N, C-alpha and C positions, 0 to 999 in steps of 0.2 A: 823537717820541712815546715816552714812557717806558713800559716794560713791567713789569708786576708779576711778581716772582719766583714760580715755581711752588711750591705748597705741598709741604712734606715730609710723608711718610706713614709709617705703621707697618706696612705690609704685609710688607716685606722689606728687609733691608739691601742687597739687590741694587738697590733703587730709587735709592740714593745715587749721586752722581757720583764723579768721580775726585778723590782728595785731592791737595793741593798737592805733597807729596813725590813721589808717583807721576807726576803730570803733568809736573813739572819734569824728572824723570829721563827720561821719554819724549822730551821736547823735546831734551835733550842727546843722546840716541841718534839723533835725527833730523838731526843736523848732519853731512851728508856721507855717503859710501858706507862700508859695513861688509860683511865677509863674511857670507854667508847660512847658513842651516840650523844655527845655533848655534856657528859657528866665530868669533864676534865676541868682543871684549873684555868687553862688557856681560854676556853669558851666562856667561863664565868668572868674572867678578867676582861675579855673583849667586850662583853655585854655591859659591864660596869663602866668601861671607858666611853662607850657610846652614850650611856646615860649622862655621864659627866660632860661630854661634848655638847649635848643638847640641853643640859641643865634642867633635866626633868626626869621623873620616873616614867619609864616606858618599857614595853615588851620588845625583846630583840630576838630575832631568829636568823640563822645563817644558812644560805642556800648556795647552790653551785653557780647559777647564772641569772642574768637579767630577765630572761623569758619566764623562768619559774617565779622569780620574785614578783614581777608585775602581775602575772596571771593568777597566782595563788592569792596575792593580797587583794586583787580586784574581786576574786571569787568570794573572799571573806566579807565583802561589803554588801552583798545582796543575794537575791535568788535568781533562778534561771529565767524568770519572766521580767527581770529588771534590765536596764541598759546603762551604759557608761558613756559619757560625752568626752570626746577628746579632739584635738586638732587633726586635720586631714593628713598631715605628714607625721603625726606621732608614731613612735615606734610600735606601740601597742596595736596600731591599725595597719601599718605598712610592713612590719618586719617580724611579727611573732607567729606567722603561719596559722593564725586562728586560735592560738593557745589561750587567750583570755576567754573566748567563747567555749572552748573545749573544757577547761578546768572549772568553769562556772556552770557547766551543763546547759549552756545556751544563752547566757547574758549577752545581749547584743551591744556592739560598739557603734555609736552614732558619732559621725564626724562633723566638724564645723570648720569654716575657713577663718583666717585671721592673719593680719600682717606679722611678719617676722616669726612665723611659726607659733604664735601665741593664741591661746584661747581668751576671749573677752567675755565680760559679764553679759553684754548684750547678746552675744551668740549663744551663750548657755540658756538665757531666758527664752530666746526665740525657739530653740529646740523643745524646751519643756512646754511652752505654751502652744506649740503648733498642734499637738495632739494630746488629749487627756482622756481619751476613751479607752475602754478595756481591750480594744483590738491592737493597741500600740504598746510596745515594750516600755514599761514605766521607768523613766529616768531615776537613777539611784545615786550615781556618783559622777564626779568630774575628775578626769585625769590630766594633770599638768606635767609637762616634761621640763626638767630643770637641770642643766641647760637644754634648750630646745634642739630639735633636729636640724635647725637652721643656724645653730651656733649663737643664739641670743639668750638672754637671761631675763627672768621675771624679777622685778624689784619687789621688796616687801609690800609696797603699796599696791602693786598689781596683783600679787597673790591675795592680799586682803580683800581687794575689790571683787575678785572671783568668789572668794569665800563668802562675802556678804550676800551676794546673789544666791550662791548655792544654799546657804543657810536659810534664806527666805523661802527657798523652794524645796527644802527638806532633803538636800543632797549632801553626800560626803565628798571629801577631797582626798584624792590619791595623787602622790607625786612620784613620777619616774625620775629617779635621781642617778641615772647611770653616770652622769658627769656632774653630780651635785657639788663635788669639791671645786670644780672649775667655776661654778656659779658663785660659790662662797668667796673664792679668791678674787673674782672680778668685782663683786659688790663690796667686799671689805666689811661684811656684816657677821654677826654671830650666827651660827647655824640655826639657833632657835627663832631668829627673826624672820626667816623665810620658810619655817615649817610650822610647829605647833602654835607659836604666837600669832601666826598669820592664818590659822585655821586648818592646817593640814592634819588629816587623821592618820595617814600611814605613808611612810616614805620608804622607797626602795633605794637604799644608799649604795652606790656603786663602788666596788673595790677593784675589779678587774682592769678597767680602763685607766685606773689611777696608779697602777704599778704592782698589783698583786698577780699571782698566778691564776687564780680562779676564786670566785666567791663574791656574793653580795649580802648585805644585811637588810632584812626587812624590819623596819622600826615602827611599831604601833604606838602612836601617841594616845589614841583612844584604845585603852586596854581591853575594853569589852569586845572590840572587833577581833582581838587576838584569841578569843575563846576557841579552843580546839584547833588552833592553827598548826600545832605540832602534828595533829593527825593528817591535816592536809599535806604537810610536808612529807610525812611518811608514805602516804598513798601515792604521791606524785614522784617518788623516788628521790626526794631531796633531803632525807635524813641521812647524813653522812655517818657511816660507822666510825670512821676516824675523824670526827668533827674538829678535833684540835688543829688539823691542817687547813681547815677553812677559817677558823677563828684566830689562830696565832698570828697570821699576817696583820690582822687588824690591831693586835696589841703592839706590834712593832711600828706600824704606821702611825697610830694615835699617840703612843708614848713619845715617839721621836719628833712628831710634827710633820713627818714626811707626807702625810695625806694632803696637807695644805701646801707644803713646799713644792711637791710634785706638780700640783695643779697650777700654782703660780708660774712655775717654769714653763709648763706647756702653753699656758696663756701668753707668756712673754714671747715664746718662739713664734706663736701664731701672729702676734702683733708685728714682730720683725718681718715675717713672711708677707703680711698684708702690706707693710710699707715698701718692701722690695718690689712686689708685684704692681702696686699702685704707681710706681715710677716708670713702669715699662709701657710705652705706647702700644696699643693693640690688646691690652688686657683690661677687662671690665670686671670690677668687683661687684658682687651681687647682693651681699648681705653685710650689715655691720659686724665687725669682729668684736665679740663680747666674751667668748670663751676660748677654746683651743682649736677652733676651726676657721678656715678661710674658704669662702665660696667665690669662685672666679669663672668668668667666661673666657675661654681660650679658643682660638681658631681650631677647627677640627683637625687640620693637617698637623698643627703643633701638638695637639693632644696625642695623636698617633705617633708622632716622632718622639715625644717624651717617653711613651711606653716602650718604643723601640730602643731607647737609650737606657732602659732598665728601671725607670721610675714607675712606681705603682700608686695609683690614686683612683678614687671612684668618680664615675660620671652619673650613674643612675640615681644616686642619692640627692644630687644637688639641684634637681628640678630646673634643668636647662643649662647647667654649667658643671664645673668640677669641684668636688669637695676635697680640700687639703687639710688633713688632720695632724696636729702636732701632739707629741707624747711627752712623758716625763723625761725621756732620754734623748729627745731631739736636740741637736746642737746648732749653734750659729753656722757652723760650716755646712751642715746639711741644708739649711735654709738658703744660704748664699749659693751653694752649688746648684740647687734646683732653679733658683731665680736666674742664675747665669745661663743655664741651659734654655730656659724660656726666652731670655733675651737673645741668645745666639740664634735660636730657631726662628724668631720673628724677624731678625735681621736678614737671615738667609732667604726668607720668603720675599 
């Protein structure tokens, strides 16, 4: 009996399966015995490839997911009486279940507003200058999300501008790069240009949303901040005994170039979706399309009807609309089928 392939959705790039480059690399890592806990050749190779990608010497650690990557790296940047500044829609504020505070033993997250989901130098300075007394959690770091939760990207100049202000105020720069590859693909820059050359101290480089089964890389450009980070990982349950299965997919993705090809494809599908929806009367686009997400306002009855037709996408993330996320395996047919259903339902109304 033949089985129909399951439908691809627009809820999250986490819905997608493992891309061929990552799958094949895991299969190679599965051939025989290897040392555990990161002492294997795959983990060493993956770390070296990341150093080559960023064109600098840096410390690299592999963890299971973005929550641990963000939370543990932020914890490494300060003490429990410090605070970290981020945008009000940043993942570390809205979707980590308090993990940054938990793993830092109390470091407070302070939020700022800003257009397109971006933190601005002025907003950072305002928070820092607002209170300098001992009763207020002392600002220690700024967290930037690249690409942002609203699907926009920071340019190199924008990152540098935040860094200049942060440096003048004695703050570190953390970057949540769950969709870092999509930002690089959109900007057409070398990864170093929006990280260490622009003042970023530590990057959480996302692999899961870009086609891996599981796993993120924590990249310390300031190596001093990485001191005893391996102990943080162990204590937090992030030291994989079979580390090669977290690291090997990075080897496949980086050696083949799939990390960037996947991101370019996802971005291109989002741009196609943006164009399709923009041509439909009754659909309002809410954010510029700069990465692999489209934010649109659809009539509530249409949203409900789309769900009834089997489409899955999120409404609670979009701040007043629907978020439609494309992945490495999204096809033109997927995009056009979704747009056709939107068009059909609007005509019915």
